[in-house]
Steps between C-alpha positions, in 0.01 A plus 500: 500500500621852424657681795321822425164525693281599209217624717722777631643580165152514343374739766784743420468462128118543498561836676673627198367598154439168320748562213767634732461187716534286188816682389646489849438123523669439162800717597541319833480159332748605236750615767452196717511223240870496441611590854553288816153627606343297225430238765232732632298423186570128488252218557523139385355430159230238502606211282220407253653477156270480200549501122328789322547607144819302482643673814558352847345728760646433850153564632164631375512850646640785299526880526271681253626763263444866596654491844863519375465679162877566465625150612694658788420252782517153333729360770284633783196331350691175463594520877136515593432153362336565168521215247492738215513881457363720230628855465392793274301611319787651298450724196770554231558861603490645851177671594369676820155343492182683594485811722503456880318415715451161331490243778225472759435262791161357579593328832137414590503236231878436467516657160689756295419718200792603277540687183876502472507466121808283456738753670847350454864575413483331158641187344869568532491573866263211563732251334805633693312437829402144394861417405625638835279270704685210662225242458482594125877420479434166670209420269248219564423345743596801716194695366281503194490855368227648280551833322185691426483728183263776391470801273589867555204725569588728201526213250185499290297186552533428131882472562476311825643178342820687435548572871426140604752372246764747637420374850515134403836544332636689789414256777508171323853389592441593860163347577378153595165603354357823350163642582317727254284748690201610296257540793607801713213741518744794549645536150255647257342249256728224618216256566402533136776251430284230658250524213494262202702664221742686723578189707552289187742753356696533830528127574599421144781758506619393846510129430689553165752715681529249784581229244775716359641585845490140610713411201734792558553428870466118490238518772118492500327744738131447579264782424212590739212732436357708794123574464238703671222393737248721322429256216181325408476133396527574130818710548657235714423239243659713225818544707511132593472394138769748391740380778476144367508592134826705536676266735505737802638307797275627776262756628501722806151579639452772592605861511310761699128580453309810403192379686409670823196298613681357796631834636221744441483769762850448631755786510687512166268246341429741209862564413595408146726197460520124559356346818701217657487306823222300662217631276681369195487136626159409361538662155847355459382152593214529248742566221722216614213252499386618156849466360553155643168380356596634165872406499473156651712342782853542363529867414699706759296760694646725765239648729534844659262733675364515851734253680522595865520151655583143427132433442492771238789342318324165513190658347713594203610133456141379537388743237765350262829676558828310513690761698425838651658855536479753782498876497253686716473220754873533557453871585223419753640172639883521448743218421323244724230486223756337265563217742139459595385487133779264395432256787129495431554419135771236573281335763196504274706345211638237734151412626371480147774265398454280804125473417551369158 
């Protein structure tokens, strides 16, 4: 277990502006991770290896993209016991994101609303940080690392494919898998890429480029697609069919939601942006279940959204996910959630295997 009493740390952090607290946390983790004080972060990793999309995950609990956009704290996340870590979203060029304030807490329901808008230092800085991480230098099985790519806000949606191709080329040699983020609600028109023709064009271009890069580097990197929870059954079916048709290796369900039904009347509930945390659990699980029904038993699905306990993580598996990712739950619960979720999933898998 981590030596840092997270209850005390959270009380101090929640007294600060949300984005300032976020930045302070990342700065602290970055300073600690390569110092003798790194032991303050450390907790044993639950051993529960699984094969997913051709990768061996040390356990089924990962860090979701968005928390560490610039890949500055990879070694710190590894010390907390994650089986896999996804960093980004990175865009080809640096960008500041949307105007502040852009992050809001809804503590009554263990939720956040953010409208960051892919604020990041750009592809060159991102890759430098990835290469500097010690676990990246060790490679598997130290940690499975996903790199999440997006488009710049000022790139016209008609040219979005160009940005994704630049991102794929830039991260390919440094990733264990690459995630294509077309589901953030905070970049104008981005979610249009989830529609039929736009999705077809994007996936065709990416898979063709992946084939070229695999030949160039002598290594195949799985491609994942991250989708939104605000999709109807027809849209989910369209995406599922495209995933299989173009040989995409997995899907991450889901990003944040625009819906506000579960938080009406609460302070900040009407802020623009994506809602995450406990209210996202049900819509995320609905999308996971619909994907599993459409994709069949073998297609890799990573579930994210509303995990604040081991039981919440189990609900993702029961809906059809193979593994899970944490973000908002980590902010409310701290590193202990990583261990709790990983143990719950390991014990469930062991019990299922014993019952066969």
